[in-house]
Phi, psi and omega in degrees: 000133178281144181275139179301134182304323176296323177290325178294317178293328175295316180295321181293318180294326179294319178299320181293315184277353177262018172104002177288129178254129178283151184293332182262005174294145181288124179219154179296144180285348178212166186293158178300138182296333182282350175275349179284148180289156176269120184249124180302127181093352180229034183294334183264008185285134182232185179282352171268137181299131183236123183286135180252113178298146176288151179296141182292128178272325177224156173287164183300320184297312183291326173298314184295320183289325180289319179297322178298315180298319180293321180293322181292320179295318181297318183296314176301312179299320182292314177303316180296319179287330179295319176298317179293322179294322173297323178293316178296321177298319183289331179274356184081014180282128181282351185257080181267146181073186186253145178244030186290156183252017180296152184295327184244000179276128179292149183241112174254119183262134180304127182280119180284154177298140177298133178295130181291143174253117183270174179300321182293319179298316185292321184286323175296320175298320179293317179299318179298320178291323181294321180298338182281351175243115189295333187259005181264138180277146181271347186298316185297315179297325184282325189249000177295152177263117181276127177256246182291140174237111181251124180261138181208190181210157177238150179247135178243107178263136184218130175235143178233135175240121182263110186251157174235128178242134175240129179234142178241149175195153174288146176217165179213161178208162180296146182242108178255024180109175179102178180289146183239119180277085183257189179301338179291342178278354180138168176288146182286138177284158180286161186302322183271000175268354182274122182289133176197131181235146175289155177296314175217155175286150180057033174232124183293138184197157180220140176226144177242118186240157173262131183288123181301147172062039178233006184272148177207154182260133179229159173289139184299131181282347183272307182259001178062031175093355184285330179089349184211165181232154178294131183300135180286330185287317179250002177061032176084010183269334186089354183216160175231159181291136181290123181282343181283313182257003181054038173087358182279325181092355182233150175221190182228145176276186182294337180270359180092001180282148183276133180212165180295145178296127181300324192278333185237007185294330184257015179289143181278356179260005177099165185296153180078002181232138177252139177294140181294122182282334184289317183253008183055041175068016183266337180089353181221151177239162182293142177281121185296315181301319184252004174055042176075005182273339180084354180228150175235152175255119181261141180205166178265127184261137180245119177256125184244124181237118176260130184219137171267110183264128185244135173227153183213165175211135181239132175247113180240127178292331178268105183288343182282346179269119182301141182297329183296334180285332177295318185295333192268357184238165181282157177206190180257128177285117184253348176203141172205148183206143179214147180180179176301318171218140184242140173279158179291153179289139176219006184232015182284162183295325181259116184296337176298317177297321179297319181295312180295321179298316182301316181288319182288324176293322179293319176296317183291330180284344184243354191280334183234073183292338181262011177236160177257132176276121177263325179199158176224155172206149182226150185210147175233124176251140174254125180250118182295139176226133180236130178252123187246118176265141183219165172226134179213113179058049180059019179243127181263151177193188179204154174224171189232141168251130185222144180080164180288345175282354184056046172293151189246134168242108184231080187290338186243033180297131190287349185229071184267358174231131179278178186292343181272359181259152173231136177264122183272000000 
């Protein structure tokens, strides 16, 4: 039997005013903040993540004093090792510097002689690069006259600071029963008192933990404890008007005879109506925040982020070679150091590297005041660079070989278009 339209509207109005919440009603995405429990040490926590600075381990004066002592010690060790290295080089000993694997001891590696690049090596490397460009002619690389071959090196300095950041925020999840780790279980630990370690040093990682003893059970803010919402598709009725028979319940066959509508004849709500597929003709759907339980468990979430922050500086004697190319090739590590805090370099052969190290170490020590520095490391790589001068058809030019792979940089190669190409 069909329900009178006025009765249906009255029933829908009754559902709305008796606590029924519709699926499409505007609702907050989280419970009201004033409904959350007050947890000591987390009074300013909200549903937005808030970064918590680490507790100070040393005063600024003590940190400055400690850094100065480390710099003085590093300077003395560097001078001593330089003297030992010079003595070993004078005696022809190939093992210069220390190769210790201690976590905080710097490792200075003997700089090997740059591998010589012959005319054959330079031409073969250039031909290899030309074959990678389908429209470049090989004639210039094959027949050019190679002149001066100048060997030099570029230094790639890199510093990494491994930091830890902790953020707190309120979070919630459906509560279907079970034990709740609330304030009665004990006081909540401070964010930086919760033990957590990264998997590896200098590897970016993130962990999300629940702060102990901060959980509580609340009525779901979305469905107000009902566990379900009025279906948006049928507005809580459980049915929708049949679009095939337009609510009449009858249709016609191919011969024009009247017959029951095929689409709504099996409806549980009578003819002319189709059961709502979204709510299975129930008129209500499960509440997503509480998963039909009607309750949620609120707690304080701790997000821990470990990140390796990297800065670098490249010193190349050849100004025509882009710095990005130096980063992409292999070289020889001539200095490396790692520790909880590292002093800047002040005894490296190139004073530009020393200056860059001083500035970058200072920046890294001050750049993240709301994070804890767990470890630092610095490294200097030496990348071989060769400048090759050539002449082809009375035209002079030069190209560069860089890295132990003998990568080629030839910005002014004279034959960049083959005979089949046309420049418009």
